[in-house]
SENUDO-691605 format. One record per residue (C-alpha): residue in three letters; z, y, x. Coordinates in Angstrom, 1 decimal. Each point is the difference from the previous one (the first is absolute). Example, Ala and Ser with C-alpha at 12.3 -4.5 7.8 and 13.67 -1.06 7.14 Angstrom:
BEGIN
SITE, Ala, 7.8, -4.5, 12.3 $
SITE, Ser, -0.7, 3.4, 1.4 $
//
This chain:
BEGIN
SITE, Met, 0.0, 0.0, 0.0 $
SITE, Thr, -1.3, 2.7, 2.4 $
SITE, Ser, 0.4, 3.7, -0.5 $
SITE, His, -3.7, 0.8, -0.4 $
SITE, Arg, 0.0, -2.0, -3.2 $
SITE, Val, 2.8, 2.1, -1.5 $
SITE, Arg, -0.2, 3.5, -1.6 $
SITE, Arg, 2.4, 2.4, -1.6 $
SITE, Arg, -1.5, 2.0, -2.8 $
SITE, Gly, 0.4, 3.7, -0.6 $
SITE, Ile, 0.3, -0.6, -3.7 $
SITE, Asp, 3.2, -2.0, 0.5 $
SITE, Leu, 1.5, 3.1, 1.7 $
SITE, Trp, -0.9, 2.1, -3.0 $
SITE, Leu, 1.3, -2.7, -2.5 $
SITE, Ala, 3.3, -0.1, 1.9 $
SITE, Ile, 0.3, 3.8, -0.2 $
SITE, Tyr, -1.0, 0.4, -3.6 $
SITE, Gly, 1.9, -3.1, -1.2 $
SITE, Thr, 3.2, 1.2, 1.7 $
SITE, Ala, -0.5, 3.5, -1.5 $
SITE, Leu, -0.6, -1.3, -3.5 $
SITE, Ala, 3.0, -2.4, 0.2 $
SITE, Ala, 2.2, 2.8, 1.1 $
SITE, Leu, -1.3, 2.4, -2.7 $
SITE, Thr, 0.6, -2.6, -2.7 $
SITE, Ala, 3.5, -0.8, 1.3 $
SITE, Trp, 0.8, 3.8, -0.1 $
SITE, Ala, -1.4, 0.3, -3.5 $
SITE, Val, 2.0, -3.0, -1.3 $
SITE, Asp, 3.1, 1.3, 1.6 $
SITE, Gln, -0.5, 3.5, -1.5 $
SITE, Asp, -1.3, -1.3, -3.4 $
SITE, Ala, -3.0, 2.2, 0.7 $
SITE, Phe, -2.4, -1.9, -2.3 $
SITE, Asp, 2.4, -2.2, -2.0 $
SITE, Arg, -1.6, 1.0, -3.3 $
SITE, Val, -3.5, -1.0, 1.3 $
SITE, Asp, 1.4, -3.2, 1.5 $
SITE, Arg, 1.6, -1.0, -3.3 $
SITE, Leu, -3.2, 0.9, -1.9 $
SITE, Leu, -2.1, -2.2, 2.2 $
SITE, Phe, 2.6, -2.8, -0.1 $
SITE, Asp, -0.1, 0.0, -3.8 $
SITE, Leu, -3.8, -0.1, 0.1 $
SITE, Leu, -0.2, -3.1, 2.2 $
SITE, Asn, 3.2, -1.7, -1.2 $
SITE, Ser, -1.2, 0.0, -3.6 $
SITE, Leu, -3.4, -1.7, 0.6 $
SITE, Pro, -0.6, -3.1, -2.2 $
SITE, Glu, 2.2, -3.0, 0.4 $
SITE, Arg, -3.0, -2.3, 0.6 $
SITE, Leu, -0.2, 1.5, 3.5 $
SITE, His, 3.5, -1.3, 0.9 $
SITE, Arg, -0.9, -3.3, 1.5 $
SITE, Pro, -3.1, 1.0, 2.0 $
SITE, Leu, 1.7, 3.1, 1.4 $
SITE, Trp, 3.1, -2.0, 0.8 $
SITE, Val, -2.1, -2.4, 2.0 $
SITE, Ala, -1.9, 2.9, 1.7 $
SITE, Gln, 3.1, 1.7, 1.3 $
SITE, Leu, 1.1, -3.2, 1.9 $
SITE, Ile, -2.5, 1.0, 2.7 $
SITE, Gly, 2.6, 2.6, 1.0 $
SITE, Val, 2.7, -2.5, 1.0 $
SITE, Leu, 1.2, -0.3, 3.6 $
SITE, Gly, -1.6, -3.5, 0.5 $
SITE, Val, -3.5, 1.3, -0.4 $
SITE, Pro, -0.4, 1.7, 3.4 $
SITE, Ile, 1.2, -3.2, 1.7 $
SITE, Ala, -2.6, -2.0, -1.9 $
SITE, Val, -2.7, 2.5, 1.0 $
SITE, Ala, 1.2, -0.3, 3.6 $
SITE, Ala, -0.4, -3.7, -0.1 $
SITE, Val, -3.6, 0.3, -1.2 $
SITE, Ala, -0.7, 2.7, 2.5 $
SITE, Ala, 1.3, -2.1, 2.9 $
SITE, Ala, -2.0, -3.0, -1.2 $
SITE, Thr, -3.1, 2.1, 0.1 $
SITE, Arg, 0.9, 1.5, 3.4 $
SITE, Arg, 0.8, 3.5, -1.3 $
SITE, Phe, 3.1, 0.0, 2.1 $
SITE, Arg, 0.6, 3.8, -0.2 $
SITE, Leu, -0.2, -0.1, -3.7 $
SITE, Ala, 2.4, -2.9, 0.0 $
SITE, Leu, 2.4, 1.9, 2.2 $
SITE, Gly, -0.2, 3.1, -2.2 $
SITE, Ser, 0.6, -2.0, -3.2 $
SITE, Val, 3.1, -1.6, 1.5 $
SITE, Leu, 1.3, 3.3, 1.2 $
SITE, Leu, -0.6, 1.6, -3.5 $
SITE, Val, 3.0, -1.9, -1.4 $
SITE, Pro, 2.8, 1.3, 2.3 $
SITE, Ala, -1.7, 3.5, 0.1 $
SITE, Lys, 0.0, 0.1, -3.8 $
SITE, Leu, 3.6, -1.0, -0.2 $
SITE, Val, 1.1, 2.6, 2.5 $
SITE, Val, -1.9, 2.9, -1.5 $
SITE, Glu, 1.0, -1.0, -3.5 $
SITE, Arg, 3.7, -0.8, 0.5 $
SITE, Glu, 1.0, 2.0, 3.0 $
SITE, Ile, -2.0, 3.2, -0.6 $
SITE, Leu, -1.3, 0.6, -3.5 $
SITE, Lys, 2.8, -1.6, -2.0 $
SITE, Gln, 2.5, 1.8, 2.2 $
SITE, Leu, -1.6, 3.4, -0.7 $
SITE, Val, -0.7, -0.5, -3.8 $
SITE, Tyr, 1.7, -1.9, -2.7 $
SITE, Gln, -1.8, -0.4, -3.4 $
SITE, Gln, 1.2, -2.5, -2.6 $
SITE, Arg, -2.4, -2.5, -1.5 $
SITE, Pro, -1.8, 1.1, -3.2 $
SITE, Gly, 2.2, -2.3, -2.1 $
SITE, Ala, 3.0, 2.0, 1.0 $
SITE, Arg, -1.4, 3.5, -0.3 $
SITE, Ile, -2.9, 0.1, -2.4 $
SITE, Pro, 0.8, -0.5, -3.6 $
SITE, Gly, -2.1, -2.5, -1.8 $
SITE, Ala, -1.4, -1.5, 3.2 $
SITE, Ile, -1.5, -3.5, -0.7 $
SITE, Leu, 1.2, -2.5, 2.6 $
SITE, Arg, -2.1, -3.1, 0.6 $
SITE, Asp, 1.8, -2.5, 2.3 $
SITE, Val, 1.3, 2.8, 2.3 $
SITE, Pro, 3.5, 1.2, 1.0 $
SITE, Thr, 1.7, 2.9, -1.8 $
SITE, Ala, 2.3, 1.1, 2.8 $
SITE, Gly, -0.5, 0.9, 3.7 $
SITE, Ser, -2.0, 2.5, 2.1 $
SITE, Ala, -3.6, 0.4, -1.1 $
SITE, Phe, -1.4, 2.4, 2.7 $
SITE, Pro, -2.2, -1.0, 1.7 $
SITE, Ser, -1.8, -3.0, -1.4 $
SITE, Gly, 0.1, -2.8, 2.5 $
SITE, His, -3.0, -1.7, -1.7 $
SITE, Ala, -2.1, 3.1, 0.5 $
SITE, Met, 1.0, 0.2, 3.6 $
SITE, Ile, -1.2, -3.5, 0.7 $
SITE, Leu, -3.2, 0.3, -2.1 $
SITE, Phe, -1.2, 3.2, 1.6 $
SITE, Gly, 1.2, -1.0, 3.5 $
SITE, Met, -2.1, -3.1, -0.3 $
SITE, Val, -3.0, 1.9, -1.3 $
SITE, Thr, 0.2, 2.3, 3.1 $
SITE, Leu, 0.4, -2.9, 2.4 $
SITE, Leu, -3.0, -1.8, -1.5 $
SITE, Ser, -2.2, 3.0, -0.3 $
SITE, Pro, -1.6, -0.3, 3.5 $
SITE, Tyr, -1.2, -3.5, -0.8 $
SITE, Leu, -1.6, 0.5, -3.4 $
SITE, Ser, -3.2, 1.4, -1.3 $
SITE, Gly, 0.0, 3.2, -2.1 $
SITE, Arg, -0.4, -2.0, -3.2 $
SITE, Ala, 2.7, -2.5, 0.8 $
SITE, Leu, 2.4, 2.7, 1.1 $
SITE, Gly, -0.7, 1.9, -3.2 $
SITE, Gly, 0.8, -3.1, -2.1 $
SITE, Leu, 3.1, -0.7, 2.0 $
SITE, Phe, 1.2, 3.6, -0.4 $
SITE, Gly, -0.7, -0.2, -3.8 $
SITE, Phe, 2.0, -3.2, -0.3 $
SITE, Ala, 2.9, 1.5, 2.0 $
SITE, Ala, 0.0, 3.0, -2.4 $
SITE, Val, 0.1, -2.3, -3.0 $
SITE, Ala, 2.7, -2.2, 1.4 $
SITE, Thr, 2.1, 3.1, 0.9 $
SITE, Ala, -0.5, 1.5, -3.5 $
SITE, Ala, 1.2, -3.4, -1.3 $
SITE, Arg, 3.4, 0.8, 1.4 $
SITE, Val, 0.2, 3.0, -2.3 $
SITE, Tyr, -1.4, -1.9, -3.0 $
SITE, Leu, 2.7, -2.7, 0.6 $
SITE, Gly, 2.7, 2.7, 0.0 $
SITE, Ala, 1.2, -0.6, 3.6 $
SITE, His, -1.1, 3.5, 1.3 $
SITE, Ser, -1.2, 3.4, -1.0 $
SITE, Pro, -3.3, 1.4, 1.3 $
SITE, Ala, 1.9, 2.1, 2.6 $
SITE, Asp, 1.5, -3.2, 1.4 $
SITE, Val, -3.3, -1.7, 0.5 $
SITE, Ile, -1.8, 3.1, 1.3 $
SITE, Gly, 2.7, 0.4, 2.7 $
SITE, Gly, -0.2, -3.7, 0.8 $
SITE, Ala, -3.8, 0.0, 0.2 $
SITE, Ala, 0.1, 3.0, 2.3 $
SITE, Ala, 2.6, -1.6, 2.3 $
SITE, Gly, -2.0, -3.2, 0.0 $
SITE, Leu, -3.2, 1.8, 1.1 $
SITE, Ala, 1.9, 1.7, 2.8 $
SITE, Ile, 1.7, -3.2, 1.2 $
SITE, Gly, -3.3, -1.9, -0.1 $
SITE, Ala, -1.8, 2.8, 1.9 $
SITE, Val, 2.7, 0.2, 2.7 $
SITE, Leu, -0.1, -3.8, 0.5 $
SITE, Asn, -3.8, 0.2, 0.4 $
SITE, Leu, 0.5, 2.6, 2.7 $
SITE, Leu, 2.7, -2.0, 1.7 $
SITE, Val, -1.7, -3.4, 0.1 $
SITE, Gly, -3.6, 1.2, 0.0 $
SITE, Val, -2.9, -1.2, -2.1 $
SITE, Ser, -2.2, -2.8, 1.1 $
SITE, Arg, -3.6, 1.1, 0.2 $
SITE, Ser, -2.5, -1.9, -2.1 $
SITE, Pro, -3.0, -1.7, 1.8 $
SITE, Arg, -2.4, 2.6, -1.3 $
SITE, Glu, 2.1, 2.8, 1.7 $
SITE, Gln, -0.2, -1.8, 3.4 $
SITE, Ser, -2.7, 0.5, 2.6 $
SITE, Pro, -2.2, -3.0, 0.8 $
SITE, Arg, 1.9, -0.4, 3.3 $
SITE, Glu, 3.3, -0.2, -1.9 $
SITE, Arg, -1.4, -2.5, -2.5 $
SITE, Ile, -1.0, -2.3, 2.9 $
SITE, Arg, 3.6, 0.2, 1.4 $
//
C-alpha cells in the first residue's frame, strides 16, 4: 500500500469544516431554544405520517446502528480497500467520543416523548438525552467514508437512503429534526476527518499506466 496510490481530497477538508460548523450551530440553537417552534412543527409533520410506514422505516433506521461500520469494514477488507476498512472501524470510537464526551456534555435535550405533547412513539424510549442523533452520525459518517469509492449516481442513492433512514428517527419519535441535523453534520465532519487521516485509495482509472503495472 504505497503512498503514490493514496490521496487526500480537498472536499474532505471543506466537509470537515462545514460539518463542524453546522453541528456547533445546531448545538447552540438547541441550547438556546433558538428554533424550538420550527423544530416542533417539523417534528409533528414527520411524526404524524401514516402508520403504514412504521415497519419499513423502522427497518431502514437499523442501518444507523453501531455494528454497520464494522460490517462495512469487513467487506472493504475482503475487497482490499484497507483504508476504507480502517476508516470504518475508527468511525465507531470517533462517533462515541464526539457524541458522548463533547456534544452531550455541551447540550442536553430531552427526547420528544418527554418534551413534545402528543408525540407518537413507535418502539423508541421516552427518557434520555436526544441530541445529537447517534444514528444520524453513523449514517452520514458512512456516506462520507464511502463517497470516494462510489459513482455519482450510487452516491446520490446512498445519500438519499441515509436521509430517509435519518428522517425515520423523527417519524418513530426518537428524535426531533434538530437532533438528526446535528447528528448528520457531526457525522459528515467525522467521516471527512477520517478520510483525511487514513487517506483515500486511488481507483485504477486515477492511476498512471506505470502505477497500474506496479
